[in-house]
KOLTORMI-120051 format. One record per residue (C-alpha): x, y, z; residue in three letters. Coordinates in steps of 0.001 Angstrom, whole numbers, padded with zeros to 6 digits, always signed. Example, Ala and Ser with C-alpha at 12.3 -4.5 7.8 and 13.67 -1.06 7.14 Angstrom:
+012300-004500+007800ala+013670-001060+007140ser
***
This chain:
+154814+095139+045038met+153077+094259+048453ser+153990+097712+049603phe+150742+098939+047560phe+148527+096476+048854asn+149340+097584+052450gln+148183+101288+052183ile+144709+102411+053290asp+144042+105015+050621leu+141365+106529+053159asn+144400+107850+055364thr+146151+109605+052712leu+146102+113295+052053thr+145662+114544+048393glu+149256+115306+048184val+150219+111740+049558asp+147776+110311+046878arg+149509+112080+044261ala+152807+110702+045416ile+151294+107268+045966tyr+149785+107310+042406gln+152927+108275+040759tyr+154954+105454+042587leu+152379+103027+042008his+152460+103414+038242ser+156159+103632+037923his+157205+101019+040562ser+159825+099355+038250ala+161641+102824+038039gln+161895+103175+041842ile+165000+101719+042546pro+166728+104009+040048tyr+164823+107229+041094met+165700+110290+043448arg+163465+112030+045757val+163566+115343+043779arg+162439+113241+040627glu+159635+111876+042494val+158540+115308+043592ala+158962+116737+040189asn+156867+113995+038285glu+154149+113898+040933ser+154043+117778+041056his+154812+117883+044859thr+157967+118731+047070ser+160741+116648+048082ala+159815+117333+051609ser+156139+115908+051042ser+157736+112962+049316val+159859+112314+052575met+156987+112817+054798arg+155045+110163+052709phe+158016+107760+052786ile+158160+108199+056544arg+154404+107793+057215lys+154920+104488+055332met+157335+103466+057843gly+160744+104018+056345tyr+163441+105808+057749glu+164930+107048+054449ser+164160+106884+050730phe+167349+104623+050480thr+165299+102115+052832asp+162283+102669+050758phe+163918+101669+047399lys+165430+098583+048778leu+161997+097030+049010asp+161682+097595+045210phe+165075+095925+044285lys+164649+092818+042256val+167112+090199+043356pro+169355+089026+040442thr+171277+085887+039775ile+174732+087156+038294pro+174768+087773+034752thr+176472+084938+032832gly+175638+081965+035116glu+173098+080799+032564tyr+173137+081142+028716his+170639+080907+025844tyr+170221+077726+023891gly+170494+074360+025454pro+172181+075654+028525glu+168794+077123+029574leu+166876+074074+029407leu+169456+072108+031275ser+167954+070125+034199ile+169997+071746+036850lys+167846+074849+036007asn+164614+073284+037385phe+163527+071481+040412pro+164569+067814+040882ser+160955+066868+041309asn+159876+068957+038184leu+157851+066081+036774phe+156358+065260+040042asp+154937+068815+040464lys+153781+068780+036579leu+151674+065690+037404glu+150504+067179+040559glu+149248+070426+038726leu+147798+068430+035963ala+145654+066447+038383asp+144350+069788+039553leu+143696+071226+036316ile+142128+068406+034293val+138659+068624+036438pro+138722+072472+036756ala+135813+074485+035467glu+138242+077511+034427asn+141861+077643+033987ile+143100+081422+033785ile+146844+082194+032926phe+147690+085750+034368cys+150731+087780+033467gly+151803+091042+032142val+154262+092058+029343gly+156452+089391+027922ala+154804+086953+030639ser+151369+088269+029208gly+152354+086916+025766asn+153198+083385+027250ile+149823+083546+029022cys+147913+084313+025736glu+149887+081173+024124tyr+149401+078625+026811ala+145705+079588+027059ser+145255+079120+023273arg+147202+075875+023259arg+145151+074362+026176leu+141834+075661+024627ala+142575+073618+021573ser+142274+070519+023234ile+139166+071319+024793gly+139696+073024+028189phe+137733+076403+029376asn+140700+078662+029732thr+141487+082299+029023phe+144529+084708+029415pro+144026+087618+032160leu+146368+090391+030675thr+144127+093409+031207asp+143877+094034+034778phe+140877+096092+034780thr+138964+093049+033602tyr+136172+092154+035902pro+137422+088569+036627val+136003+088231+039958thr+132475+088780+038619ser+133185+086505+035728lys+133939+083567+038204leu+131568+084484+041000arg+129038+081588+039970asn+131786+078967+039126thr+133798+076307+041094ala+136869+074382+040823asp+139035+077463+039314asn+142671+077264+038676val+144602+080604+038405met+148424+080209+036998ile+150477+083401+037721phe+153503+084096+035391leu+156193+086578+036680ser+159824+086081+036118val+160634+088035+039288ser+157659+087117+041318gly+157417+090817+042283gln+155025+092309+039402thr+152576+094485+041047asn+149593+093925+038899glu+150078+090095+039223val+150490+090100+043017ile+147252+092140+043307glu+145161+089917+041638ile+146927+086821+043410ala+146273+088452+046675asn+142484+088720+045439thr+142202+085083+045051phe+144272+083576+047762lys+141209+083299+050044glu+138933+081895+047508phe+137910+078254+048437asp+137068+077540+045085asp+140280+078737+043357cys+143525+077367+043470val+146519+079427+042601thr+149898+078569+040842val+153083+080586+040715ala+155456+080171+037753val+158436+082115+038894thr+162256+082108+038916ser+162220+083488+042509gln+160942+080854+044867ser+161138+083290+047970ser+159366+086011+046095ser+156016+087518+047246thr+153986+085731+044479leu+155642+082485+045369ala+155041+082705+049000leu+151277+083818+048601met+150278+081106+046080thr+149029+077432+046614asp+151445+075891+044417tyr+154928+076950+042996leu+156484+075982+039519leu+160054+077298+039683asp+163172+077620+037710tyr+166635+079405+037665lys+167402+082340+035059ile+169577+085351+035234ser+167310+088294+035297ile+168621+090723+032770gln+167970+094582+032673lys+168548+096755+029702phe+168729+100564+030166asn+168397+099947+034038lys+164882+099007+033974his+163830+097353+031041glu+163190+093747+031486asp+165483+091778+028797tyr+165004+088178+030660thr+164452+085184+028466ser+161266+083383+028593gln+162277+080299+027110leu+162099+078336+030344gln+158836+079428+031038val+157603+078648+027420leu+159183+075111+027962tyr+157370+074629+031476leu+153932+075587+029711met+154593+073100+026899glu+155353+070408+029520leu+152423+071077+031694leu+149934+071318+028679ile+151368+068013+027292asp+150898+066396+030673thr+147271+067696+031176ile+146507+066205+027671lys+148100+062837+028614met+145902+062663+031666lys+142807+064014+030046ser+143011+061078+027421glu+143589+058400+029933ser
***
């Protein structure tokens, strides 16, 4: 969440830091939590939590939680199987977008797929498939990995970020790091075209999906469309590299 990127840690007290660290590690649960829960889990007090929230510019804890609410498409609007892959769930200019991205990726020195959780699994699959046709690529699913050091002396890099919601904290932090790099093109693959990730990257490959939650905060959303897009993109890259 961009909220965490806007905080100057040097301005926080020791109590503030405890609250910050707990919220940062449990951001997915924030929309479902109460002040007292945050206080208990961060070993602070409810009044300390509220002081921290107001210091961050929010009038109430409810206002704060709204910034972490993932927008959803009504459940049932899209279904599994062929319906998920219906052309209506993708941009009308999908194949133009794929061509444009392939033109960027073919001459690239490094192609990095970045994601966490189920999206991270897709990153590993896409990277492996692209590597099999001779491209220098790797998945970034460990966000402690020193990727900036690895790419320091390289050029023409492409980073492809996968996040269904476009609000995944770790992915946004990495995207924020690379958005100003002149030698790195960034691409968002997300279902939310107005999300933080979509708005901060150079290119967008979007689709429509019903974001589904299980037990309130466990993501149960299908990755079938993302896998389909990665297959299409890599096949387009292969075709262009052979022509």
